[in-house]
N, C-alpha and C positions, 0 to 999 in steps of 0.2 A: 391262828387260834384254834384250839381243839373244837370239833363240831359240837360236843356236848356242852362246853362252856358257852359257845356262841348261841346255842339254843336256849340255855338258861337266861342269858342276858336279854334275849329278845322277849322272853316271857315276862321278865322283870320290867322292861321298858313298857310293854303293853299294859301291865298291871298298874304302873304309875300313871299312865295316861287315863286309865279307867277311874282311878281315885281322884285325879284332878278334875275330870268332867263331872263326877258325882258331887264334888264340893261346889262347883259352879251351880249345878241344878238345885242343890239343897239350899244354897244361899238365896237363889231366886224364890224358892218356895217359902223360906222363912221371912223374907222381906215382903211377901205378898204382893209382888209386882210382876208384870209380864216380862219376858226376856227382852233384851234390847234387840233392835232390828238387825244387827249384824252378829247375833249370837246363835250358833247352831243349837236347835232346840227340838226335842222329841216330846210328843204328847199323844193322848188318845181321847176320843169323845166318850169312852166308856170306863177309862181308868183314871183315878186320881193318884198322883205320886204318893207312895208310901201308905196308901189306904187299902182296905180289903178288896179282893177280887170280887166283882159283881157276881151274884148268883147265876146270872144268865151265861157267864163265861166259864163256870166251873166244869169239871169233868162230868160226863154223863152219869157216873155212879152217884155224884152229889147233886144231880138234878139239873145240870147245866147243859149247854149245847156242845161243849168241848171244842169250840171254835177258837182259832187264834184271834187275839184282840185287834180291833182296827187301830191303825197308827197314822199319825200325820206329823210332818216335820217341816222346818223352815230354816233358811239362811245357812245352807251347807257351805263348807270352806270353798274358796276359789280353787278351781282345778278339779273339782269332784267329777269323776266319770262313771262311778258305780257306787252302789251301797251294799252293805251286808248287815244282817240282823242276827244277833245271838241272844237267846233267853236262857238264863241259868239260875241256879241257886246252890249255895254251899251247904252241904248237910250239917246238921247240928253238931257243934263241937269242932268244926273246921273253919278255916278262913283262907283268904287269898294267900297263895304261897305254900300252903300245907299240901295241897294236891289239886287235881283238876276238879272243877265243880260238876254238878249234875247238869246235863244239857237238856233243854226242853224245846229249843227251836234253833236250827242252824239254816240260814237262808242267805244266799249270795246271788250275784248277777242281777241285782236290781238296777234298772237304768238310772243314769246320773240325773235325768230330768224328772224322775218320779218324786212326788210329794206326799203320796198317801198309799196305804195298803188297806183294803176293805176287810171287814170282819170275815174270818175264814179264808181270806185270799182266794175268792172264787175263780179268779182268772188265772190262778197258778202262776203268778208273776215270780220270776227268779228260779233258782235251783236250790233244792233242799238236801241237807245231810241227814245223818242218823237221828232217830228218835232217842228218847231217854234210855231205853233198854237195849239199843243197838240191834233191834229186830226188824226194823223197817225204816223208811225215811219219813220226814215230816214233823209236824208240830205235835208235842205231847201236852195235853191239857193237865193242869195241876189238880190233884185230888187232895182232899183233906188228909193230913198225916194220920197214920194209924195211932191210936192212943191219945189223940188230941194234940195240942201244940199248934204253933204257927211257923210257917216258913216265909222267908223273904225271897221274892223272885225279882230278877233284874233283867230288863230288856235293854240291850245296847244297840244303837244304830251307828254303824261305822261308815264314814265318808271316805272313799278310796280314789286314788289317782288312776287306778286301772283295775279291772276285774281280777279276782284271784285265779291263778292257773290251776283250776280244779275241774275244768270242763263245764258243759252246759246240760249234763244229764244228772238227775237225782242220784246221790251216791250214799249208800248205807255205810261205806267204809270211812266217810268223813265225820270225825267226831270233833269235840270242842278244841282239842289241841291241834288237830290237823287244820281246822279253819283259822284259828288264831295265828298259827305259824304262817299260813298262806297270805295273810293280810298285814302282818306286822310292818313290812317295809313299804307298804303303799297307803297306810292309814294317815289321812290328813286331819282327822278329828273324829270325835264321837260324842254322842248324846245319849242320855239314859232316862228311863222311867222305871220305878220299882213299885211292887204291890205285895201284899201279904195274903196268905191263904193257909 
């Protein structure tokens, strides 16, 4: 199979996995019940799914700390050896499949027995990829869009059968496409939480 076609197929498969996980989490939210004990689930003590970002977590320009949100998760799939986190949003007028989204957090090499990440990740657990603008590595805090409006941001936690082959040093050259390609064959499951800003 031609490498370009193979690459496109991998992206389509990953997108389908994301959509199916979003549907499961949305159903749980709509039914106002906790996830079942065997369901991979992502949450945050400061974020409510599909609700506005708390003022304390907004970018410094908007009066917040600019810190990455605290995360907690449960019931990862059997065989999970590592986790990766991606936070993204699709610019207005675009959707999955149109192009790559804007990346706000690329994090991998999280240990398979980890259950939480503290606000701001003060222990620097894991390895980080490029920020939103490709100028450094690490988390990019969302700022209010110029001219008003609201964006939807999605944080996805991936359970992996092995760490991605991207090394253990922060890498500015790792973008959304690089990380998603690196984990597509080892993803056992994923869980999401979204917020608006």
